[in-house]
C-alpha positions as CSV (number, residue, x, y, z in Angstrom):
1,X,-24.3,-0.5,-3.5
2,X,-23.8,0.1,0.2
3,X,-20.4,-0.6,1.7
4,X,-21.8,-3.3,4.0
5,X,-23.2,-5.1,0.9
6,X,-19.9,-4.8,-0.9
7,X,-17.9,-6.2,2.0
8,X,-20.4,-9.0,2.5
9,X,-19.5,-10.1,-1.0
10,X,-15.8,-10.4,-0.3
11,X,-15.3,-13.3,2.2
12,X,-11.7,-12.5,3.0
13,X,-12.8,-9.4,4.7
14,X,-14.4,-11.5,7.4
15,X,-10.9,-12.3,8.6
16,X,-8.5,-9.6,7.4
17,X,-8.2,-6.0,6.9
18,X,-7.2,-6.7,3.3
19,X,-5.0,-3.8,2.0
20,X,-3.1,-5.3,-0.8
21,X,-5.1,-5.1,-4.0
22,X,-2.1,-3.5,-5.6
23,X,-0.8,-7.1,-5.7
24,X,-3.9,-9.2,-5.8
25,X,-7.4,-8.0,-5.1
26,X,-9.9,-9.9,-2.8
27,X,-12.0,-12.3,-4.8
28,X,-15.7,-11.8,-4.7
29,X,-17.8,-14.7,-3.5
30,X,-19.7,-14.7,-6.8
31,X,-16.4,-15.0,-8.7
32,X,-15.4,-18.1,-6.8
33,X,-18.9,-19.6,-7.3
34,X,-18.8,-18.9,-11.0
35,X,-15.4,-20.6,-11.3
36,X,-16.5,-23.6,-9.3
37,X,-19.6,-24.0,-11.5
38,X,-17.4,-23.9,-14.6
39,X,-15.1,-26.5,-13.2
40,X,-18.0,-28.7,-12.2
41,X,-19.3,-28.5,-15.8
42,X,-15.9,-29.5,-17.1
43,X,-16.0,-32.5,-14.8
44,X,-19.5,-33.6,-15.7
45,X,-19.6,-32.8,-19.5
46,X,-16.0,-32.6,-20.6
47,X,-14.2,-29.9,-22.5
48,X,-14.8,-30.8,-26.2
49,X,-18.4,-30.3,-27.1
50,X,-19.6,-27.7,-29.7
51,X,-21.6,-26.0,-26.9
52,X,-18.5,-25.8,-24.7
53,X,-16.4,-24.0,-27.4
54,X,-19.3,-21.7,-28.3
55,X,-19.7,-20.7,-24.6
56,X,-16.0,-20.2,-24.3
57,X,-15.9,-17.9,-27.4
58,X,-18.9,-16.0,-26.2
59,X,-17.3,-15.6,-22.8
60,X,-14.2,-14.1,-24.4
61,X,-16.3,-11.5,-26.2
62,X,-18.3,-10.7,-23.1
63,X,-15.1,-10.0,-21.1
64,X,-13.7,-7.9,-24.0
65,X,-16.9,-5.8,-24.0
66,X,-16.7,-5.4,-20.2
67,X,-13.1,-4.3,-20.3
68,X,-13.9,-1.9,-23.1
69,X,-16.6,-0.4,-21.0
70,X,-14.2,0.0,-18.1
71,X,-11.7,1.9,-20.2
72,X,-14.3,3.9,-22.2
73,X,-13.1,2.2,-25.4
74,X,-14.7,0.1,-28.2
75,X,-14.6,-3.7,-27.9
76,X,-12.7,-3.8,-31.2
77,X,-9.9,-1.9,-29.5
78,X,-9.3,-4.5,-26.7
79,X,-7.1,-7.5,-26.8
80,X,-7.4,-10.0,-24.0
81,X,-4.1,-10.6,-22.1
82,X,-2.7,-12.8,-19.4
83,X,-0.9,-9.9,-17.6
84,X,0.5,-6.4,-17.9
85,X,3.9,-8.1,-18.5
86,X,2.5,-10.0,-21.5
87,X,0.7,-7.0,-22.9
88,X,3.8,-4.7,-22.6
89,X,5.8,-7.3,-24.5
90,X,3.1,-7.6,-27.2
91,X,3.7,-3.8,-27.8
92,X,7.5,-3.9,-27.6
93,X,7.9,-6.8,-29.9
94,X,5.1,-5.6,-32.2
95,X,6.8,-2.2,-32.6
96,X,10.2,-4.0,-33.0
97,X,11.8,-2.0,-30.2
98,X,15.4,-2.9,-30.1
99,X,19.0,-1.7,-30.4
100,X,19.2,1.8,-31.9
101,X,15.8,2.8,-30.6
102,X,15.4,5.4,-27.8
103,X,12.7,4.8,-25.2
104,X,11.8,7.2,-22.4
105,X,10.7,5.6,-19.1
106,X,11.1,6.3,-15.4
107,X,12.9,4.9,-12.4
108,X,9.6,4.0,-10.8
109,X,8.4,1.2,-13.2
110,X,7.4,-2.3,-12.2
111,X,9.4,-5.1,-13.8
112,X,6.3,-6.0,-15.8
113,X,6.9,-2.9,-17.9
114,X,10.7,-2.4,-17.4
115,X,11.8,-6.0,-17.9
116,X,10.8,-6.1,-21.6
117,X,12.6,-2.8,-22.2
118,X,15.7,-4.1,-20.4
119,X,15.7,-7.3,-22.6
120,X,15.1,-5.3,-25.8
121,X,18.5,-3.8,-26.1
122,X,17.0,-0.4,-26.7
123,X,18.7,2.8,-25.5
124,X,16.7,3.7,-22.3
125,X,16.4,7.2,-21.0
126,X,15.3,6.4,-17.4
127,X,14.0,9.6,-15.9
128,X,14.5,9.8,-12.1
129,X,11.1,10.8,-10.9
130,X,10.7,8.6,-7.8
131,X,11.8,11.3,-5.4
132,X,10.4,14.3,-7.3
133,X,7.3,16.3,-6.2
134,X,4.4,15.4,-8.3
135,X,4.2,18.8,-10.0
136,X,7.8,18.4,-11.3
137,X,7.4,15.0,-13.0
138,X,6.0,16.3,-16.2
139,X,8.9,18.7,-16.8
140,X,11.4,16.1,-16.2
141,X,9.8,13.7,-18.6
142,X,9.3,16.3,-21.3
143,X,13.0,17.2,-21.1
144,X,14.0,13.6,-21.7
145,X,12.0,13.2,-24.9
146,X,14.0,14.0,-28.1
147,X,13.5,13.8,-31.8
148,X,14.9,10.2,-31.6
149,X,12.4,9.0,-29.1
150,X,10.6,6.0,-30.5
151,X,8.3,5.2,-27.5
152,X,7.4,6.6,-24.1
153,X,6.6,3.7,-21.7
154,X,5.5,4.4,-18.1
155,X,2.8,3.7,-15.6
156,X,-0.3,5.8,-15.0
157,X,0.1,5.2,-11.3
158,X,3.4,4.4,-9.6
159,X,3.4,1.0,-8.0
160,X,5.9,2.3,-5.5
161,X,4.1,5.4,-4.2
162,X,0.7,5.8,-5.8
163,X,1.8,8.9,-7.6
164,X,-0.3,9.8,-10.6
165,X,1.9,10.4,-13.7
166,X,1.0,13.0,-16.3
167,X,-0.1,10.6,-19.1
168,X,-2.5,13.0,-20.9
169,X,0.2,15.7,-21.2
170,X,2.8,13.2,-22.5
171,X,0.3,12.1,-25.2
172,X,0.4,15.6,-26.6
173,X,4.1,15.2,-27.5
174,X,3.2,13.1,-30.5
175,X,5.4,10.1,-29.6
176,X,3.8,6.6,-29.3
177,X,2.8,6.2,-25.7
178,X,2.4,2.9,-23.8
179,X,0.8,3.1,-20.4
180,X,0.9,0.5,-17.7
181,X,-2.5,0.6,-16.1
182,X,-2.0,-2.1,-13.5
183,X,-2.5,0.2,-10.6
184,X,-5.1,2.4,-12.2
185,X,-7.7,0.3,-14.0
186,X,-10.4,-0.5,-11.5
187,X,-8.8,1.8,-8.9
188,X,-9.6,5.2,-10.6
189,X,-11.8,6.1,-13.6
190,X,-10.0,5.5,-16.8
191,X,-10.9,6.9,-20.3
192,X,-8.2,5.9,-22.7
193,X,-9.5,8.3,-25.4
194,X,-9.2,11.2,-23.0
195,X,-5.8,10.1,-21.9
196,X,-4.7,10.0,-25.6
197,X,-2.4,7.0,-25.1
198,X,-1.7,4.5,-27.9
199,X,-1.5,1.4,-25.7
200,X,-2.9,0.7,-22.2
201,X,-2.5,-2.5,-20.2
202,X,-4.8,-4.0,-17.6
203,X,-4.0,-6.5,-14.9
204,X,-7.4,-7.9,-13.9
205,X,-6.3,-9.7,-10.8
206,X,-5.5,-6.5,-9.0
207,X,-8.1,-3.7,-8.6
208,X,-10.6,-5.5,-10.8
209,X,-10.7,-8.4,-8.3
210,X,-10.4,-11.0,-11.1
211,X,-8.8,-14.5,-11.2
212,X,-5.1,-15.0,-11.8
213,X,-3.7,-14.6,-15.3
214,X,-6.4,-12.3,-16.7
215,X,-6.2,-8.9,-18.2
216,X,-6.3,-6.8,-21.3
217,X,-4.6,-4.5,-23.7
218,X,-6.1,-1.4,-25.4
219,X,-4.6,-0.6,-28.8
220,X,-5.5,2.7,-30.5
221,X,-7.2,1.8,-33.8
222,X,-4.6,3.7,-35.8
223,X,-1.8,1.6,-34.3
224,X,-3.2,-1.8,-35.0
225,X,-1.6,-2.3,-38.4
226,X,1.6,-0.7,-37.2
227,X,1.9,-3.3,-34.5
228,X,3.3,-6.5,-35.9
229,X,1.7,-9.8,-34.9
230,X,4.7,-11.4,-33.3
231,X,3.1,-14.0,-31.1
232,X,-0.1,-15.2,-32.9
233,X,-2.6,-17.6,-31.3
234,X,-5.5,-19.6,-32.6
235,X,-7.7,-16.6,-31.8
236,X,-5.6,-14.2,-33.9
237,X,-7.0,-15.3,-37.2
238,X,-10.2,-14.5,-39.1
239,X,-11.2,-18.0,-40.1
240,X,-14.1,-16.6,-42.3
241,X,-11.7,-14.6,-44.5
242,X,-11.1,-15.8,-48.1
243,X,-7.3,-16.0,-47.5
244,X,-6.2,-18.3,-44.8
245,X,-4.3,-16.8,-41.8
246,X,-5.7,-13.3,-42.3
247,X,-5.4,-11.5,-39.0
248,X,-8.6,-10.4,-37.3
249,X,-9.6,-6.8,-37.7
250,X,-8.8,-4.7,-34.6
251,X,-7.0,-5.5,-31.4
252,X,-8.4,-9.1,-31.1
253,X,-5.6,-10.3,-33.3
254,X,-3.3,-9.8,-30.3
255,X,-5.3,-12.1,-28.1
256,X,-3.4,-14.9,-26.2
257,X,-4.2,-18.5,-26.7
258,X,-6.4,-20.5,-24.4
259,X,-8.0,-18.8,-21.4
260,X,-9.7,-21.3,-19.1
261,X,-13.5,-21.2,-19.2
262,X,-13.5,-20.8,-15.4
263,X,-11.3,-17.8,-15.5
264,X,-13.5,-16.1,-18.1
265,X,-16.6,-16.9,-16.0
266,X,-14.9,-15.6,-12.9
267,X,-13.7,-12.4,-14.5
268,X,-17.1,-11.6,-15.9
269,X,-18.5,-11.8,-12.3
270,X,-15.7,-9.7,-10.9
271,X,-16.2,-7.0,-13.4
272,X,-20.0,-7.1,-12.7
273,X,-19.4,-6.9,-9.0
274,X,-17.4,-3.7,-9.4
275,X,-19.9,-2.2,-11.8
276,X,-22.7,-3.0,-9.4
277,X,-20.8,-1.0,-6.7
278,X,-21.4,2.1,-8.9
279,X,-19.2,5.0,-10.0
280,X,-19.0,6.4,-6.5
281,X,-16.7,3.5,-5.7
282,X,-13.7,5.5,-7.0
283,X,-14.4,8.4,-4.7
284,X,-14.7,6.1,-1.7
285,X,-11.3,4.5,-2.4
286,X,-9.6,7.8,-2.8
287,X,-11.2,9.1,0.5
288,X,-9.9,6.0,2.3
289,X,-6.4,6.5,0.9
290,X,-6.5,10.2,2.0
291,X,-7.7,9.1,5.4
292,X,-5.0,6.5,5.8
293,X,-2.4,9.0,4.8
294,X,-3.7,11.3,7.6
295,X,-3.5,8.5,10.2
296,X,-0.1,7.4,9.2
297,X,1.3,10.9,9.1
298,X,0.8,11.0,12.9
299,X,3.3,8.2,13.4
300,X,5.5,7.6,10.3
301,X,7.2,9.3,7.4
302,X,4.7,9.0,4.5
303,X,6.2,8.9,1.0
304,X,2.9,9.3,-0.9
305,X,1.9,13.0,-1.5
306,X,-1.6,14.1,-0.8
307,X,-4.3,13.8,-3.5
308,X,-2.7,11.0,-5.5
309,X,-4.3,7.6,-6.2
310,X,-5.3,4.7,-3.9
311,X,-1.9,3.4,-2.8
312,X,-0.2,4.8,0.3
313,X,3.5,4.2,1.0
314,X,5.5,5.0,4.1
315,X,8.9,4.3,5.6
316,X,9.0,1.3,7.9
317,X,10.2,1.6,11.5
318,X,12.3,-1.6,11.4
319,X,12.6,-4.5,8.9
320,X,9.8,-4.0,6.4
321,X,9.6,-7.7,5.6
322,X,9.2,-8.7,9.3
323,X,6.6,-6.0,9.8
324,X,4.5,-7.4,6.9
325,X,4.6,-10.9,8.5
326,X,3.7,-9.5,11.9
327,X,0.8,-7.6,10.5
328,X,-0.5,-10.7,8.7
329,X,-0.5,-12.5,12.0
330,X,-2.6,-9.7,13.4
331,X,-5.1,-9.9,10.5
332,X,-3.8,-7.0,8.4
333,X,-2.6,-7.6,4.8
334,X,-0.2,-5.1,3.3
335,X,3.1,-5.4,1.4
336,X,6.7,-4.1,1.5
337,X,8.6,-2.5,-1.3
338,X,11.8,-4.5,-1.9
339,X,15.1,-2.9,-1.1
340,X,13.6,0.5,-0.2
341,X,12.4,-0.3,3.4
342,X,8.9,1.0,2.5
343,X,5.5,-0.4,3.4
344,X,2.5,0.0,1.0
345,X,-1.3,-0.3,1.6
346,X,-4.0,-0.4,-1.0
347,X,-7.3,1.2,-0.4
348,X,-10.2,-0.1,-2.5
349,X,-13.9,0.6,-2.8
350,X,-14.4,-2.2,-0.1
351,X,-12.1,-0.6,2.4
352,X,-13.6,0.6,5.7
353,X,-12.5,3.0,8.5
354,X,-12.2,-0.1,10.7
355,X,-9.7,-1.6,8.3
356,X,-7.6,1.5,8.6
357,X,-7.8,1.5,12.4
358,X,-6.8,-2.1,12.5
359,X,-3.7,-1.3,10.5
360,X,-2.7,1.6,12.7
361,X,-3.3,-0.4,15.9
362,X,-1.3,-3.3,14.5
363,X,1.6,-1.0,13.6
């Protein structure tokens, strides 16, 4: 798909240089239309017919299959989720992470991952990697892992800087590995089998351009039975089994409860929109991030190293919160990083050179 066609399908780009998919991606027009049709159907026909529930169940399986394709996994290995936060907590609670357990993580994690660890009471070995060069991160993490380590939990891409963490190398250590894919899935190619991780989360409202409160969780097949079902929903059970309340086979047993039909319809369209853009979308996004880094380096201290992912972070010249507000008034959408005085831009497969120039001019 040509860039002009991609941008034509994202109405917000008519007004803004939208550079904040790391928080929420721009909604495709076809996504909004699908959600509106679903709501109109609810208004006209109600939400209790046999056809309605069959469509809803079919929609869940279609989304599961699309997420599996995105991650190069089998649909049976994918649970639906409301967020990365919820998916991380499914893993922490399912593994029974708590006092007496050692967990290795980093000082660059989003609260969606770190919050559950903080609440668990586990002994956390927080590795300071935020200020390390990318080629030193692996060694620092390996040094923190001990014979007592029960879980390694970290992001594939840092939400602070866009740095790519060495997930595949950590998987080789033989310790269960949970990866927060919120800034990776949809931004870069992801193959969970090649990564070797045990659990991988997806926040669909970010780089996948999906509706709010949608996402997924990959569970390695060998880990399904090990992961206790601590928050079952109606969709967790195999109602065809001889014994009542037998969990479904595979990761679907960890599905959340009700997902609005409109959200399912919208997410299907968002995933299809990205798929239609073709595999070259990932290279385009990375080129735009590299180009933005070059442009910013001429006028600011850039935090993000070269050749990382699709987020670019730099030090603000002044109050970062005020700069974000001023840029929004100028038609440029970015975000600041709380407490650090940094600014962050997200470059997607829809980003154009003009978007980058508008940012630089507004700065």
